[in-house]
N, C-alpha and C positions, 0 to 999 in steps of 0.2 A: 459455883457462883454464877458462871456464865449461863447456866440453864435457868437460874432463878430470875435474872433480870428481865428476859422477855416475858415471863409469866407475870412478873410484878407490873410491867408496863401495860400489859393487856388489862390487868385488874384495875389499874389507876385510870385508864381510858374509859373503862366501863362505868366507873364510879363518878368521875368528874366531867365526862363528856369532852367533846372536841369542838373548839371554836363556837361561833354563834351564827344564827341565821340573821341576815340583814333584811329588815322590813322597812320600806319607805312608803309613807301614806301622806295624803293631803288633809289639812284641817277639815273636820266635818265627816271624814270617812269613818267607817267602822272596820276594825281589824280583829280577826280571830286567830289566836295562837293555839295550834293543835298539839295534843299530847301524843297521839298515835296509839293510845291504849283504850281499853274498855274498863270502866270502874267496877263492873260486876266481878272483877278478879280480885276484889278486896284490896285495891291500892289505896294508899293515903297520898293525896296529891296536894302540894302546897305551891303557891305562886308568890314570887317576890318581885318587887320593883326597887331597883337600886338598893338591894339587900334588906328592904323592909317588906315584911309579909303583908300581902294585900288580899289573898283569897285562899281558901282551903276546902277540901272535900274528901270525905271518906268513901271507901268502896261501897258501903252499905247505904250511902246517900243520907245518913242521919245527921251529918255535920257539914254545913256550908257556911262559911263566914266571909262577909264582905270586908272591905277595908276599914269601915267605921267600927265594926264589931271587933276586928282583929287588933286594931291599933288605937283604940280608945280615943276616938275623935278626929283622926286624920280624915280630911274631907276632899282630898285631891280628886278622887274618882267617884264622888257622891252620885249614886243612881246611874252610873255609866259602866259598871262591871256586870258581866253575866257569865255564869258557869254552866256548861253543858253537863247534865246529870249522867249522861251515858258515857262520856269520854273524859270529862274533867277539863275540856278545852276552855280557854278564857277569851271572852270577847270584850273589847273596849269600844263603846259606842261614842259617836260625836267627838272624835279625837281632837285634842288641843296640842299646841306646841309644848306645853308643860308636861305632856305625857311621853315625851321623848326620853329614852334611857334604856337601861338594861333590865330585861325581864327574865327571871330564872324559874324554871319548872323543876321541882324536886319530887320524885316518885319514890316513896319510902321502901316499897317492897323490893325494888331492884337497886336502891341506892344510886339511882342515876340522876344526873343534872343536865338539863338542856337550857340553852340560853338563846334569847332573841334580842337583837339590837334594833330598837324601834326608833325611827326618825320621822317626826311629824313636820311637814313643810307648811309654813304659814303662807296663806294665799290671800289675794285681794278679795274683799267681801263680795264684790260684784260677780265673782265666779260661782258663788253658791246661792246668789239671790234668785228668787222666783221670777221667771221670765213670763211677761204678759204679752199675749198675741190676740189681736182683734180683727179677724177677717170678716168680710161680708159674705152673706149666704151665697153659695155657688162657687166661691173661690176655693183654691187648694192651698194648704199650708204644709210646711215641712218642719218637724220638730227635730232639731239637730243637737246632739249631745256634745259636739265639739271635742271628741276624743278619737284617738286612733284605735280602732277595734283590733284585738288580737285573738288568736285561735282559742286561747284558754279563758276567754271572757264569756260569761253567761249574761245576756242582756234581756231584760223583761220589761215590757211596757204595760202600764196600768192606766185605766181611765176611771177616776173616782174609786180607786182601790180594787177594780175588777181587771184581771189579767186579760189583755187583748192581743198581745203579740210577744214572741220571744225568739231569740237566736241563740243556739247552742252549737258551737263549732260551725259546721257547714249546714246544719239543719235549722229550719225555721218553722214556726207555726203562727197562724193568724186566726183569731176568733174561733176558739174551740167550743165555746158554749153558745146556746141558742140566743140568749139576750144580746151577746156581742155581735152575732151574725145579723140580727135584725137591725141593730142600730148602725152598724158600719158596713152593711152589705156591699162588697166589691169596692170599698172606698179606701182601704188601707194598703200601703205599700211599704216594704222594708228594704233599706239599702244595706246589703251584707258587708260592704266595705267600711261604712261609718256607723251603722246601727241606727241611723236616722229613720224617723217614721213620717210618712206623708199621708195626709187625709185629703182626698179629692172630693169635690162637689159638696162642701160643708153645708150643714143645716144648723138651726139653733139647738137641735138635740145633741150636737157635738160639743156644746159649751161645757166646760168643767175643768177639773184638775187632772193633768197627765203627768205621770211619774215614770222615769226610767231608772230601774235598778240594775247596776253594773256590778257583777261579782267576778273578781279575779281569783282563781284558785291556784294554790301551790301545795306541794305535798306537806309542808309544815305550817302553812298559814293561808288565810284568805282575806281579801279586802273587799269591802262593800261600799259603793258610792251611790248616791241618789241625786238625780237631776229632775227638777220640777218645772212644769209649764202650765200657766193659767190661760185657757183659751175661752174667749167670749165671741161668739158668732153673732153679728148684728146686721139688721136690714137685709137688703137684697142687692147683690152686685149687678149693675145694669150691663146689658150686652151692648156691643157697638151699634147695633141697629136701633136699640132703644135710645141710646144717647143721641144718635143722629136724628131720630124722630123728635126728641125733646128740643134739640137745637133748631130744627125747622119750625117747630111750633112757636118757640120764643121769637124767632125771626119774623114770622108772620104776624105775631102779636104786636111787635114793635112797628112793623110797616103799617098795620091797621090803625094803631094809635096815632102815628104820624099823619096818616090820611085824614083821620077824624079832626085833628088839630087844624090842618090846612083847609078842610071843608068849612070848619067853624069860622075861621078867619074870613074866608071868602064871603060867607053868608052875612057876616056883620058889615062888611064893606058895601055889599049890595043894598042893605037896608039903609045905610047912611046916604 
């Protein structure tokens, strides 16, 4: 009997799993729950949310069901669930606080169950809103993501959906393609502490949509967040010398106008 109990315990742990991974995300983030397997091994994978089946995939990739198909009209996750055909991992995009709950992964071939406790934090709308910046030509701007960068973060900057800079751990790259090098030649600077991007000596060709994709990787899950900035470069920023020149010109104009008024008045008096 004493020899049977350890074996039975090991079996039960393998079947039912131990505990659950705690996953905390902010509203609007995307989260991927990893299976840790390859579906080419003929696994049948099923995903449950609070004990309701929401997704399913077979190892031969012939069956993939989303929540609406599985649950005859349940629309909680409409168009926001994605399954990785290679691993069976589940991604929830544009998370909402109603997505908080217990997610369970069941892999039929090994009779294993893995759990994820997902908590979606509701945030103020302004934290996700598009930030608009309008510098003058020649000015420098800094696009600040307002997050504390960590070593396991992958941060990628895009300009109109073209990758222009990225930070991976201690490594960084700026403008790897020709188009990017021509547009931003020697103008981009990355802050490794914050991940912020600075554009120096801006021109109107730098106007457009800038997006920062932040990916936080964990062995059992990953979280993806997007920050967006709309940049419109207008006019030309005047130098201090130009401003001084304009000021002198205005002053001379005022003095000249006053002199003309005085002269005109004197002339009228002399005629009288």
